[in-house]
Every structure is written in C-alpha cells, then in structure tokens.
Phi, psi and omega in degrees: 000137182282148178282135178276127181248155172266134180231140173262126177232153176240119180242118181052041177083358181251132183271139178228152170249123179241149177251129184202149174280356181293154179290157177304324179294319180293318179297319178296321178297316179296316179302313180295317178300311182296315178298321178297317179295315180295318179296322177297317178291321183300331180296335182254011184240151179307139182303134174087356181266075184298321181297320178294318179300310181296317180298315179294320177297319177296319177299315179298313181295320178296319178298315179295318179300312182295324176297315178295321179297315178297317179298316179299315180298317180297314180295322179297318178296315179299318179296319179297318179295318178297316180298316179298321178296318178296320179296318177299318180295318179295318179297322181290331182281349181273355181288000000 
C-alpha cells in the first residue's frame, strides 16, 4: 500500500493542501494541467466569474473523459472479439 503524502498545490491563485499517494512530480503535473485548462477557459468567460470557469472546465474535462472511456470500451470489445476469433482458429487447427 502506498504512503499518503500531503502536497501543496495552487489552483487559480488559491493554495490547497491535498493528500495523495501520488509522487510530488505527478501532483505537480496535475496542478499544471488543471491550471492550464482553467486559464484557457477563463479567457472566454466574464472576468471574476470563477464558478463559471470551474464549471465549464469540468464540463470540458468530463466530456473528454467520457469520450476516452467510450473509445476504450470500444477498443476493448474489438480486442476481445479478435482474441475470441484467434482462439477459434487455433482450436480448429488442432483437429
């Protein structure tokens, strides 16, 4: 089991302490990714509306996540079907 560490992150200028078993480098990567996404959304939103920025960024991330999840499921299904076909071919060649 991984040790849970405390990490200080700054998101949109606000500091948070998060507990995670992730390495400091991974937490920093996530922090940078999130700030970049939030800053990108903030450019198209009325000044000072932090809730709108966060909500829109979450909607974008959720959409991307669900697309990746669907793609992963589709590829997993295709791989399973290919594997089943190969197994059938191997079973047939042993006759």
